[in-house]
BAGUVO-903527 format. One line per 8 residues: number of its first residue (from 1); for each residue x, y, z of C-alpha. Coordinates in steps of 0.25 Angstrom, whole numbers. Example, Ala and Ser with C-alpha at 12.3 -4.5 7.8 and 13.67 -1.06 7.14 Angstrom:
1 = 49:-18:31  55:-4:29
This chain:
1 = 20:-148:66  25:-133:64  23:-133:49  32:-128:39  46:-122:43  53:-109:38  60:-117:27  47:-122:22
9 = 41:-108:19  46:-101:6  40:-91:-4  30:-101:-10  24:-105:4  24:-91:8  16:-87:-4  6:-98:-3
17 = 4:-94:12  2:-79:8  -8:-83:-3  -16:-91:7  -15:-80:17  -21:-70:7  -32:-80:3  -36:-82:18
25 = -35:-66:20  -23:-68:30  -12:-61:22  -10:-50:32  -9:-61:43  2:-69:35  10:-56:31  10:-52:46
33 = 16:-65:50  26:-65:39  30:-51:40  30:-49:55  35:-62:61  26:-61:73  20:-72:81  5:-75:79
41 = 1:-68:92  9:-56:88  2:-55:74  -12:-57:81  -9:-46:91  -7:-35:80  -17:-24:79  -19:-14:68
49 = -14:-3:79  0:-11:78  1:-8:63  9:3:57  7:3:42  15:16:40  27:11:47  25:-4:43
57 = 26:-9:57  18:-17:67  18:-16:82  17:-29:89  11:-26:103  2:-38:106  0:-53:103  -12:-62:103
65 = -11:-75:111  -20:-87:116  -21:-88:131  -29:-99:138  -38:-100:125  -40:-85:124  -34:-75:114  -26:-64:121
73 = -19:-52:117  -6:-50:124  6:-41:123  16:-45:112  29:-52:118  37:-42:110  31:-28:106  37:-23:94
81 = 35:-15:81  38:-23:68  40:-18:54  31:-24:43  33:-26:28  26:-17:18  17:-29:14  12:-31:28
89 = 10:-16:30  2:-15:17  -7:-27:22  -9:-20:35  -12:-7:28  -23:-14:20  -30:-21:32  -28:-10:42
97 = -38:-11:54  -42:-4:66  -31:-2:77  -36:-12:87  -39:-23:77  -30:-35:76  -22:-37:63  -27:-51:63
105 = -40:-50:70  -48:-62:76  -60:-66:68  -69:-61:79  -64:-46:78  -53:-37:74  -50:-33:88  -49:-48:93
113 = -36:-55:92  -35:-68:84  -33:-81:92  -19:-85:90  -22:-100:88  -33:-97:78  -24:-88:70  -13:-99:70
121 = -23:-108:64  -28:-98:54  -14:-95:49  -11:-110:48  -23:-112:39  -19:-102:29  -4:-107:29  -9:-122:28
129 = -18:-118:16  -6:-112:9  4:-123:12  -4:-135:10  -6:-138:24  8:-134:29  9:-124:41  18:-113:45
137 = 18:-106:58  17:-91:59  31:-91:66  37:-97:53  29:-87:44  35:-76:52  49:-79:47  45:-84:33
145 = 49:-71:26  62:-70:32  65:-85:29  62:-83:14  70:-70:14  82:-77:20  81:-89:10  79:-81:-2
153 = 91:-78:-11  88:-63:-14  87:-51:-5  72:-52:-3  67:-47:10  55:-52:19  45:-42:12  50:-47:-1
161 = 47:-61:2  33:-58:7  30:-50:-5  35:-61:-15  27:-71:-7  14:-62:-8  16:-60:-23  18:-75:-25
169 = 6:-79:-16  -3:-75:-28  2:-88:-35  -3:-97:-24  -18:-101:-23  -24:-100:-9  -32:-112:-3  -46:-109:-2
177 = -52:-109:12  -60:-121:15  -71:-113:22  -75:-99:18  -77:-88:28  -91:-87:35  -100:-77:27  -93:-78:14
185 = -102:-89:7  -95:-100:-1  -92:-103:-15  -92:-115:-24  -90:-119:-38  -102:-125:-44  -98:-126:-59  -85:-124:-67
193 = -89:-109:-69  -98:-106:-58  -95:-103:-43  -106:-101:-32  -105:-92:-20  -115:-95:-9  -119:-87:3  -129:-91:14
201 = -132:-80:23  -143:-81:34  -154:-71:30  -166:-68:39  -163:-81:46  -162:-90:34  -149:-95:26  -150:-90:12
209 = -140:-95:1  -136:-85:-9  -127:-88:-21  -118:-81:-31  -112:-88:-44  -100:-84:-52  -90:-90:-63  -78:-89:-54
217 = -75:-91:-39  -69:-77:-38  -82:-71:-44  -90:-79:-35  -83:-75:-23  -85:-60:-27  -100:-62:-29  -102:-70:-16
225 = -95:-59:-8  -104:-49:-14  -116:-57:-12  -113:-59:3  -110:-45:5  -124:-41:-2  -131:-51:7  -125:-47:20
233 = -128:-32:16  -142:-35:14  -144:-43:27  -137:-33:36
């Protein structure tokens, strides 16, 4: 099952995907896929030294592939310099990293490449949450802006399609992750007007539960984050 086709992805589906991408802290990933039309391996091979924000371009010099169970950095099949949209350039400027670091780093470190198979699954999880279980390949996403542009009645360009979808994504609610990231505690609603945030660190060899309370989920998230930061600073 290859998932949805080009014809199945319109502005609504794209907006939902971008909303979920923002929630999952993967907006840069999806904008790169949509803008550049590169393969998964080429995107994972991009380093910050390949970025030229001033000239709005990316140099494709390498790719990341899986060989015999190992994650390997190889020379790109076609070395090239590609132009990027203002939206992509602005995102890269905001997140600018060290030259030898990957744009999409592995969880184990910024200078370590992301495993292509694991990355495909990560992208797929975000898309499925946005589209009620439906999937879309990275290859199809790479052409979505052009397909929507060509099917539109006006003279909107690809960057206009992306900007419109990003603006419209604010109207879509992202699906909450089933599991929170390690070290961020957890939140639960214990009454109609009370949320509890709990963090259970190990202090002096013992697990200690610490709680915060708030009237709204947003306020509770903020208080929990501040409490976790305070606890970690005291126990460094």
